[in-house]
C-alpha positions in Angstrom: 16.4 117.4 -5.4 15.0 120.8 -5.0 11.5 121.9 -4.5 11.7 125.1 -6.5 9.3 127.9 -6.4 8.0 128.2 -9.9 10.8 128.7 -12.3 13.8 128.9 -10.2 13.8 130.2 -6.7 15.2 129.4 -3.4 13.0 127.6 -0.9 11.9 128.9 2.4 12.0 127.3 5.8 11.9 123.6 5.4 11.5 122.3 2.4 8.7 123.3 -1.1 9.7 123.8 -4.7 11.0 124.2 -6.4 14.2 125.8 -2.9 11.4 124.5 -1.5 9.8 124.8 1.7 6.2 124.0 2.3 5.8 127.1 4.4 7.6 130.0 6.0 8.2 129.2 9.6 8.0 131.6 12.4 11.4 133.2 12.8 12.5 132.3 9.3 14.3 129.0 9.7 16.9 128.3 7.1 15.8 126.6 3.9 16.5 123.1 2.6 17.2 123.2 -1.1 17.8 119.6 -2.4 17.2 118.7 -5.9 13.7 117.3 -5.7 12.8 120.1 -8.0 9.4 121.3 -7.2 8.8 122.4 -10.7 5.5 123.4 -9.9 2.9 121.7 -11.5 0.1 123.2 -9.6 -3.2 122.1 -11.0 -2.1 119.3 -13.3 -2.0 116.7 -10.5 -5.7 116.9 -9.7 -5.1 114.7 -6.7 -7.1 111.8 -8.0 -10.4 112.2 -9.8 -12.5 111.3 -6.7 -11.2 114.5 -5.1 -12.4 116.5 -8.1 -15.9 115.2 -7.3 -15.5 116.2 -3.7 -14.5 119.7 -4.8 -17.6 119.9 -7.0 -19.8 119.0 -4.1 -17.9 121.5 -1.9 -18.5 124.2 -4.4 -22.3 123.6 -4.1 -22.1 123.7 -0.3 -20.1 126.9 -0.5 -23.1 128.9 -1.7 -24.3 128.8 1.9 -21.0 130.0 3.3 -19.8 133.5 3.8 -18.1 134.7 0.6 -14.7 135.2 2.2 -14.8 131.7 3.7 -15.7 130.0 0.4 -12.9 132.0 -1.4 -10.3 131.0 1.2 -11.0 127.4 0.4 -10.1 128.0 -3.2 -6.6 129.3 -2.5 -5.0 125.9 -2.0 -3.0 125.1 -5.1 -2.2 121.6 -3.9 1.0 119.8 -3.1 4.0 120.1 -5.3 5.6 117.5 -7.6 9.0 116.5 -6.4 11.4 116.0 -9.3 14.5 113.9 -8.6 16.5 112.1 -11.2 17.5 109.1 -9.1 14.0 108.6 -7.8 12.3 108.8 -11.1 14.9 106.5 -12.7 14.3 103.9 -10.0 10.5 104.1 -10.4 10.9 103.7 -14.2 13.1 100.7 -13.7 10.9 98.8 -11.3 7.8 99.4 -13.4 9.2 98.6 -16.9 8.1 94.9 -16.9 4.7 95.8 -15.6 4.2 98.6 -18.1 5.0 96.2 -20.9 2.3 93.8 -19.4 -0.1 96.7 -19.6 0.6 97.2 -23.2 2.5 100.5 -22.9 5.3 101.3 -25.3 8.8 101.5 -23.7 9.3 104.9 -22.1 5.7 105.9 -22.4 4.9 105.6 -18.7 6.0 108.4 -16.4 6.0 108.3 -12.6 6.3 111.3 -10.3 6.4 111.8 -6.6 3.9 114.2 -4.9 4.8 116.1 -1.7 1.9 114.7 0.3 2.2 112.6 3.6 -0.9 110.6 2.9 -0.6 107.0 1.6 -2.0 107.4 -1.9 -1.2 107.0 -5.6 -3.3 108.0 -8.6 -3.4 108.4 -12.3 -4.3 111.5 -14.3 -5.2 111.6 -18.0 -2.3 110.2 -20.0 0.2 107.5 -19.0 1.3 109.1 -15.8 1.3 107.8 -12.2 1.6 110.1 -9.2 2.8 108.5 -6.0 2.5 110.4 -2.7 5.7 110.8 -0.7 3.9 109.3 2.2 3.5 106.1 0.2 7.3 105.8 -0.2 8.0 106.7 3.4 5.6 104.1 4.7 6.7 101.3 2.3 9.0 98.7 3.8 10.6 97.6 0.5 10.6 98.0 -3.2 8.2 95.1 -3.7 5.5 97.1 -1.9 6.0 100.0 -4.3 5.8 97.5 -7.2 2.4 96.5 -5.9 1.2 100.1 -5.8 2.4 100.7 -9.3 0.8 97.5 -10.6 -2.6 98.7 -9.3 -2.3 102.1 -10.9 -1.3 100.5 -14.2 -4.6 98.7 -14.0 -6.3 102.1 -13.9 -4.3 103.3 -16.9 -4.9 100.1 -18.9 -8.6 100.5 -18.2 -8.7 104.1 -19.2 -10.1 105.0 -15.7 -8.9 108.6 -15.6 -11.0 109.4 -18.7 -13.9 107.3 -17.6 -13.8 108.7 -14.1 -14.0 112.2 -15.5 -17.1 111.1 -17.4 -18.6 109.6 -14.2 -17.8 112.9 -12.4 -19.5 114.9 -15.2 -22.6 112.7 -15.1 -22.8 112.8 -11.3 -22.3 116.6 -11.4 -25.1 117.0 -13.8 -27.4 115.0 -11.5 -26.2 117.1 -8.5 -26.7 120.4 -10.4 -30.1 119.4 -11.6 -31.2 118.3 -8.2 -29.8 121.5 -6.7 -31.8 123.7 -9.2 -34.9 121.6 -8.6 -34.4 121.9 -4.9 -34.0 125.7 -5.0 -37.2 125.9 -7.1 -39.1 123.5 -4.8 -37.8 125.3 -1.7 -39.3 128.5 -3.0 -42.7 126.8 -3.3 -42.7 124.0 -0.8 -40.1 125.0 1.8 -38.4 122.1 3.7 -39.7 119.6 1.2 -37.7 121.3 -1.5 -34.5 121.0 0.6 -35.2 117.3 1.1 -35.5 116.9 -2.7 -32.1 118.6 -3.1 -30.4 116.4 -0.6 -31.9 113.2 -2.0 -30.6 114.2 -5.5 -27.1 114.8 -4.2 -27.1 111.5 -2.3 -28.2 109.7 -5.4 -25.4 111.3 -7.4 -22.8 110.5 -4.8 -23.9 106.9 -4.5 -23.8 106.5 -8.3 -20.2 107.8 -8.4 -19.0 105.8 -5.4 -20.4 102.5 -6.9 -18.6 103.3 -10.2 -15.3 104.0 -8.3 -15.5 100.8 -6.3 -16.0 98.8 -9.6 -12.9 100.6 -11.0 -10.8 99.7 -8.0 -11.7 96.1 -8.1 -10.8 95.9 -11.8 -7.5 97.6 -11.2 -6.7 95.0 -8.5 -7.4 92.2 -10.9 -5.2 93.7 -13.5 -2.4 94.2 -11.0 -2.3 90.5 -10.3 -1.6 89.9 -14.0 1.0 92.7 -14.3 3.0 91.3 -11.4 2.9 87.8 -12.7 3.9 88.8 -16.3 6.7 90.9 -15.0 8.0 87.9 -12.9 7.5 89.8 -9.6 6.2 88.6 -6.3 2.8 89.8 -5.0 3.9 89.6 -1.4 4.6 93.3 -1.3 1.2 94.2 -2.6 -0.5 92.1 0.1 1.8 93.4 2.9 1.1 97.0 1.9 -2.6 96.4 2.1 -1.8 95.5 5.8 -0.3 99.0 6.2 -3.4 100.5 4.6 -5.6 98.5 6.9 -3.7 99.9 9.9 -4.2 103.4 8.6 -7.9 102.8 8.3 -8.1 101.6 11.9 -6.1 104.6 13.0 -8.3 107.1 11.2 -11.6 105.3 11.9 -11.6 103.6 15.3 -15.2 102.4 14.7 -14.0 100.5 11.6 -16.7 98.0 11.7 -19.4 100.7 11.5 -18.2 101.9 8.1 -20.9 101.6 5.4 -19.1 99.7 2.5 -21.5 101.5 0.1 -20.4 104.9 1.3 -16.7 104.7 0.3 -15.0 104.9 -3.0 -12.9 101.8 -2.6 -13.8 98.2 -1.7 -13.0 97.6 2.0 -9.2 97.0 2.5 -9.6 93.8 4.4 -11.7 92.3 1.7 -9.3 93.4 -1.0 -6.3 92.0 0.9 -8.0 88.6 1.2 -9.0 88.4 -2.4 -5.7 89.5 -3.7 -3.7 87.1 -1.6 -5.8 84.2 -2.8 -5.0 85.2 -6.4 -1.4 86.3 -6.0 -0.3 83.2 -4.0 -1.0 81.1 -7.2 1.7 82.9 -9.1 4.9 81.0 -9.8 6.8 84.1 -8.7 5.1 84.4 -5.2 8.3 83.4 -3.5 10.7 85.3 -5.8 13.0 87.4 -3.6 13.6 91.1 -4.3 16.8 91.8 -6.3 19.5 92.9 -3.7 20.5 95.9 -6.0 16.9 97.0 -6.1 16.6 96.8 -2.3 19.7 99.0 -2.0 18.4 101.6 -4.5 15.0 101.7 -2.6 16.8 102.4 0.7 18.7 105.3 -0.9 15.7 107.0 -2.4 13.6 106.5 0.7 16.5 108.0 2.9 16.9 111.1 0.7 13.2 111.6 0.7 13.1 111.4 4.5 16.1 113.8 4.7 14.4 116.3 2.4 10.9 116.2 3.8 11.2 115.5 7.6 12.3 118.1 10.1 16.1 118.0 10.6 15.9 116.8 14.2 13.7 113.9 13.2 16.1 113.0 10.4 19.0 113.0 12.9 17.0 110.8 15.2 16.3 108.3 12.5 19.8 108.4 11.1 22.2 109.2 14.0 25.9 109.9 13.3 26.7 106.4 14.6 25.0 105.1 11.4 27.6 105.2 8.7 25.6 103.5 6.0 25.0 105.1 2.6 21.3 105.8 3.3 22.2 107.5 6.6 24.9 109.7 4.9 22.3 110.6 2.2 19.6 111.5 4.6 21.9 113.6 6.8 23.4 115.4 3.8 19.9 116.6 2.8 19.0 117.5 6.4 22.1 119.6 6.9 21.6 121.3 3.6 18.0 122.0 4.5 19.1 123.4 7.8 21.6 125.8 6.1 24.8 124.1 7.1 26.6 123.5 3.8 29.9 122.4 5.5 28.2 119.7 7.4 26.2 118.7 4.3 29.4 118.5 2.3 31.1 116.3 4.8 28.3 113.8 4.4 28.6 114.0 0.6 32.3 113.5 0.7 31.7 110.4 2.8 29.4 109.1 0.0 31.9 109.9 -2.7 34.6 108.1 -0.8 32.4 105.0 -1.1 31.4 105.6 -4.8 33.6 108.4 -6.4 31.7 108.3 -9.7 28.1 107.9 -8.5 26.2 110.5 -10.6 23.6 111.2 -7.9 26.3 111.8 -5.2 28.1 114.1 -7.7 24.8 115.9 -8.4 24.2 116.5 -4.7 27.7 117.9 -4.3 27.2 120.2 -7.3 23.9 121.4 -6.0 25.3 122.2 -2.5 28.1 124.2 -4.0 25.8 126.0 -6.5 23.3 126.9 -3.9 26.1 128.0 -1.5 27.1 130.7 -4.0 29.9 128.7 -5.6 28.8 128.0 -9.2 32.3 127.7 -10.6 33.2 125.0 -8.1 29.9 123.2 -8.8 30.5 122.8 -12.5 33.2 119.9 -12.4 31.1 117.5 -10.3 28.0 118.3 -12.3 29.8 117.7 -15.6 30.8 114.3 -14.4 27.3 113.6 -13.0 25.9 114.4 -16.5 28.4 112.1 -18.1 27.9 109.2 -15.6 24.1 109.5 -15.8 24.1 109.5 -19.6 22.9 113.1 -19.8 19.8 112.7 -17.5 17.8 115.8 -18.2 17.3 116.9 -14.6 21.0 116.7 -13.9 21.9 118.4 -17.2 19.5 121.2 -16.3 21.3 121.7 -13.0 24.6 121.9 -14.8 23.1 124.5 -17.2 21.9 126.4 -14.2 25.5 126.5 -12.7 27.0 127.6 -16.0 24.5 130.5 -16.2 25.0 131.4 -12.6 28.7 132.0 -13.1 27.8 135.0 -15.2 30.9 134.3 -17.2 30.4 134.8 -21.0 32.8 132.0 -21.6 30.3 129.6 -20.0 27.2 130.7 -22.0 27.7 128.7 -25.2 28.1 125.4 -23.2 25.1 126.4 -21.0 22.9 126.9 -24.1 23.9 123.6 -25.6 23.3 121.7 -22.3 20.0 123.3 -21.6 18.7 122.8 -25.1 19.3 119.1 -24.9 17.8 119.0 -21.4 14.5 120.7 -22.4 14.3 118.5 -25.6 14.4 115.4 -23.4 12.2 116.8 -20.6 10.3 119.9 -21.5 8.3 120.0 -18.2 11.1 121.7 -16.3 10.3 125.4 -15.8 13.7 126.0 -14.2 15.5 124.8 -17.3 13.4 127.0 -19.5 14.1 130.0 -17.3 17.9 129.3 -17.4 17.8 128.9 -21.2 15.9 132.2 -21.5 18.5 133.8 -19.3 21.5 132.6 -21.3 19.8 133.6 -24.6 19.4 137.1 -23.1 23.1 137.2 -22.0 24.0 136.2 -25.6 21.8 138.9 -27.1 19.2 136.6 -28.6 16.1 138.3 -27.2 13.7 136.4 -29.6 14.7 133.0 -28.4 14.8 134.3 -24.8 11.2 135.2 -25.2 10.4 131.8 -26.6 12.0 130.1 -23.6 10.0 132.4 -21.3 6.8 131.5 -23.2 7.4 127.8 -22.7 8.0 128.4 -19.0 4.9 130.5 -18.5 2.9 128.0 -20.4 4.0 125.3 -18.0 3.1 127.5 -15.0 -0.4 128.1 -16.3 0.1 131.7 -17.0 -1.4 131.9 -20.5 -1.3 135.7 -20.7 2.4 135.9 -20.1 3.0 132.9 -22.4 1.1 134.5 -25.2 2.9 137.9 -24.8 6.3 136.2 -24.9 5.4 133.9 -27.8 4.4 136.9 -29.9 7.6 138.7 -29.1 9.5 135.6 -30.2 7.6 135.4 -33.5 8.6 139.0 -34.3 12.3 138.2 -34.0 12.6 134.6 -35.3 12.6 133.9 -39.0 9.3 132.6 -40.3 9.1 128.9 -41.1 12.0 127.8 -38.9 11.3 125.2 -36.2 11.6 127.8 -33.4 9.1 130.1 -35.2 6.6 127.2 -35.6 7.0 126.3 -31.9 6.3 129.9 -30.9 3.2 129.8 -33.1 2.1 126.6 -31.3 2.7 128.1 -27.8 0.8 131.3 -28.8 -2.2 129.4 -30.2 -2.4 127.2 -27.1 -1.9 130.2 -24.7 -4.6 132.2 -26.6 -7.1 129.4 -26.3 -6.4 129.0 -22.6 -6.5 132.7 -21.9 -9.9 132.9 -23.6 -11.2 129.9 -21.6 -10.1 131.6 -18.4 -11.7 134.8 -19.5 -15.0 133.0 -20.1 -14.8 131.3 -16.7 -13.4 133.9 -14.4 -14.5 132.0 -11.3 -11.7 129.5 -11.9 -8.9 131.9 -12.8 -6.1 131.7 -10.4 -5.6 135.5 -10.5 -9.0 135.9 -8.9 -7.8 133.9 -5.8 -4.5 135.7 -5.8 -6.3 139.1 -5.8 -8.3 138.0 -2.8 -5.1 136.9 -1.1 -3.3 140.2 -1.9 -6.0 142.8 -1.3 -6.4 142.6 2.5 -2.6 143.1 3.0 -1.9 145.1 -0.2 -1.0 148.4 1.7 1.4 146.5 4.0 3.0 144.8 1.0 3.4 147.9 -1.2 4.4 150.3 1.6 8.2 150.1 1.7 10.6 150.2 4.6 12.0 153.8 4.4 14.4 153.9 1.5 13.9 150.2 0.4 12.5 151.1 -3.0 13.6 152.5 -6.4 12.0 154.1 -9.4 9.1 156.6 -9.6 7.7 157.4 -6.1 4.3 158.0 -7.7 4.5 155.0 -10.1 1.2 153.7 -11.5 2.4 150.1 -10.9 4.4 148.8 -7.9 6.5 145.7 -8.3 7.2 144.1 -4.8 10.1 141.7 -4.6 10.6 139.4 -1.6 14.4 138.5 -1.7 17.2 136.8 0.1 20.9 137.6 -0.5 21.8 133.9 -0.3 19.4 133.2 -3.2 21.1 132.7 -6.6 17.9 133.3 -8.4 17.4 136.6 -6.7 20.9 137.5 -7.9 20.1 136.4 -11.4 16.9 138.5 -11.4 18.6 141.7 -10.2 19.9 142.8 -13.7 16.4 142.1 -15.1 14.9 144.4 -12.6 17.6 147.0 -13.3 16.7 146.9 -17.0 13.0 147.1 -16.2 13.5 150.2 -14.0 15.6 151.8 -16.8 13.0 151.2 -19.4 9.8 152.1 -17.5 9.7 155.7 -15.9 6.2 155.0 -14.4 7.3 152.1 -12.3 8.1 151.7 -8.7 9.9 148.7 -7.2 9.7 147.8 -3.5 12.0 145.2 -1.9 11.1 143.2 1.1 13.9 141.4 2.9 13.1 137.8 3.6 16.2 136.1 5.1 15.4 132.4 5.2 18.5 130.8 3.7 20.9 130.8 6.6 22.6 132.9 9.2 24.4 135.0 6.6 21.0 136.0 5.2 19.9 137.6 8.5 23.0 139.8 8.7 22.8 140.8 5.1 19.1 141.7 5.3 19.7 143.8 8.4 22.6 145.6 6.7 20.4 146.3 3.7 17.7 147.9 5.8 20.2 150.1 7.6 21.5 151.2 4.2 17.9 152.0 3.2 17.6 154.3 6.1 20.7 156.1 4.9 19.2 156.4 1.4 21.7 153.9 0.0 19.5 150.8 -0.4 19.6 150.3 -4.1 23.4 150.7 -4.5 24.1 148.5 -1.5 21.6 145.9 -2.8 23.2 145.7 -6.2 26.7 145.7 -4.9 26.0 142.9 -2.4 24.5 140.7 -5.1 27.3 141.5 -7.5 29.8 140.3 -4.8 28.2 136.9 -4.7 28.7 136.1 -1.0 26.6 137.8 1.7 29.2 137.1 4.4 30.9 139.7 6.6 33.5 140.4 3.9 30.9 140.7 1.2 28.8 143.1 3.3 31.9 145.3 3.9 32.7 145.5 0.2 29.1 146.3 -0.6 29.0 149.0 2.1 32.1 150.6 0.8 30.6 150.6 -2.7 27.5 152.3 -1.4 29.5 154.8 0.6 28.6 153.6 4.1 30.9 152.6 7.0 30.7 148.8 7.4 30.9 149.1 11.2 27.9 151.3 11.2 25.9 148.8 9.3 26.7 146.0 11.7 25.9 148.0 14.8 22.7 149.5 13.4 21.5 146.2 12.1 20.6 145.0 15.6 18.2 147.9 16.1 14.7 146.9 17.1 13.0 148.6 14.1 15.2 146.7 11.7 14.4 143.3 13.3 10.7 144.2 13.5 10.7 144.9 9.7 12.3 141.5 9.0 9.7 139.7 11.2 6.9 141.7 9.5 8.2 140.6 6.1 8.2 136.9 7.3 4.6 137.3 8.5 3.6 138.8 5.1 5.3 135.8 3.5 3.3 133.4 5.5 0.1 135.2 4.6 0.9 135.1 0.9 1.9 131.5 1.1 5.4 132.2 -0.2 7.4 129.0 -0.7 10.6 130.3 -2.4 12.5 133.4 -3.3 12.4 135.5 -5.3 8.7 136.1 -5.0 6.9 138.9 -6.8 3.7 140.7 -6.2 2.7 142.7 -9.3 -0.8 144.2 -9.4 -3.3 141.4 -8.7 -0.9 138.6 -9.5 1.9 136.8 -7.7 5.0 135.1 -9.3 7.2 132.5 -7.7 10.7 132.2 -8.9 13.1 134.2 -11.1 11.5 136.1 -14.0 13.2 137.5 -17.1 12.9 141.1 -18.2 10.2 140.2 -20.8 8.2 138.4 -18.2 8.4 141.3 -15.8 7.4 143.8 -18.5 4.5 141.6 -19.5 3.3 141.3 -15.9 3.6 145.1 -15.5 1.6 145.6 -18.7 -1.1 143.2 -17.4 -1.3 145.1 -14.1 -1.8 148.4 -16.0 -4.5 146.7 -18.1 -6.3 145.5 -15.0 -6.4 149.1 -13.6 -8.1 150.5 -16.7 
C-alpha cells in the first residue's frame, strides 16, 4: 500500500500518496510508504453529492469574504484514494452477492478506500463505491461493512448519484436566482432585499434536504433486499447504526434538539429501528460470518491502522507481545512508515514464516526492499506475489516499478510486458503509466513513452500536458494502429477538457496553485548558494524538492539532465527535503555543503547514481565531485546548513507537499516523477503563461 504523490513519488512524514504522507511534519519525520497507492484521484471523489451542494452554497457566501480568504478555501483538493490490492479484493468478494442482487454484471462494481477519518461512504457517477478509512477502522467486523455496502448499492441501483446532481442543479438554480433577486432588491429596498435572498436560499436548501432524506430511506429499503438475496445477516448493519448514533451523540450533545427537517439523512435512531424490524424477518438473520472472512477483515483493518495511525499509537494497539498476523501486519507498516526497514522486515519475515506464499506478505516484502533502494532484491518476492495473486494489476505494477528501478537494460523487456498487462487491467494507476513511459524511454521508443505520459497526465487532470504528449505520440506512432487510435482519443478528450477549463478559469486548479505559489515564489526560486544548474538568468525556473532516499527522485534525475542539455534558457533549483529516514538528513546536509563548494550538481548526480545515501555512498559521491568526505560530514552540521533544511520543510508545508519529487514550474505544481516530455511541456506552458 502506498499513498503516492501523483505518479510516483515518495511520501512525506506520516503517511499520503501516493509515498504518502498527509502532511509534512515539523522537523521532517520519516515517511511511511506502504502500498496503499495514493494514486491521486483528486477531484473525482467529490466526497458525496451533498458536499457539492455545500460547496455551491459556500461559493455564494464567499462573495462577502476577503478575496484571499475565499481563495484559500479553494485550495483543498480533498482526501486521497488509498489503493491496496488485498483490501480491494476483500471488498469485491464480500460485495459480489449483493452486487448481483442490485442487477450489476460481475466485475462491474468497484470499491475504493478514501483517506478520511470520518465514518462515511458514498457513490459517485458510475458503479463505484467509496468507503472512508474511518468507516473500516470503526467497524467491528466484516458484516458491518457488508451493511454499509448494501446501503450504497441501494444508491447505485436507484441512480441516486445522477439524480442527486440533478437535484443539486435545481437547488443551485433556485439559490442563484434568489441571490440575484436579493441583490437587485437590496439595491432598491435595503434589508428587505437581503431577507428575500435568505428566504430563497433556505427554500433551496430545504428542497434538497427533503430529496436527500427520501433517497436515504429508499437506499435502506434496498439494502434489506440485497442482504437477504446474498444470504447475509443484517445484524452488522443494525449494529453499525449504533456506532453512527454514538457519533451523533458525540458531535451533537443536544441531540434531541436537532430539527429532523434540517438534515440530509433520516434520524439514525429512527433508521435503526425501522431496519431492525425489517432485517430480523430475514431467514439469514442469525447466519454467522464466515471465519475466513473474519480473518481477512482483521488483516485489512490492521494494515490500514498501521498505515494511517501514528506509529506510537500503532505500537500501543499492537504491542510486541501480540504475535498474531494482524499485529505483525500493523507493526510492519508502522516500522516502514517510521523509516526503520530492518524492523519492518522482521515483521514481514514473521508473516512469511506463517504463510510463505501469501501474495500480500510477499508484496509488502518487495515494497520494503524496493523503497529501501534494493530493487534487484525486491524482484523475486514480487514475481512470486504476482504469480500467487493471479497477476493482480496493483502488484504487477509494483513489480514493473522494481524492474524499471534497477536501471538494468536486461530488465526492461520484462518491465514493459508486465506494465502493459497491468494498465490494460487497471488503467487508473498513474504510477504504472509513469513506469511504462520510463521503460519505453529507456528502450528508445519516445512515441509510446509520450502516449504513456499522456495517459498519466489525463488521469491527473492536467489536460494541457496530456494533449501535448498525445500529439507527440501521434507523430511517432503509425497511423491506424491501436496505439495511434488511443493517442487520438486521449488528445480529443484532453483538448475538450482544456477548452472547458479555459472557458471556466475560476475552477482551474492552476489558478489555486498560482495563489499558493505567488506569496512564497521568491523564497522557492532563490536557491541555496550553488544548489542550482543551467542558465543563471533563465526565463523559466524549475524547482525540485528532493530526497536522496526517494527512488522516484533518482529516476527523474536523468530526465532533468536531458532537459538541461536541451534547453539553454532554463534554470533548475534543487531544494533538499530529507523526510525518508536518518540517511536522508546526512545526505541532504552533505549536498548543501557541496553546493557551497560549487560542486552541488556533480555530487547530486553521483549520489543518486550510487543508489544508497549512506555513509559509504556519500563518500563515493564526494570523491566523484572532488570533495573530501570528512569535510562534508563536519560542515554538514553547520547552523546555516540545518537552517536551510528547516526552511525547505517549511516551504513544503506551505505548498502542501505530500511526496517527493515535487516540482514547481511557473504557476503550476507537479507531484511525483515526471518524464522528459512532461517536464518540457510544463516548461513550455510556463513560458506561454509569461507571454
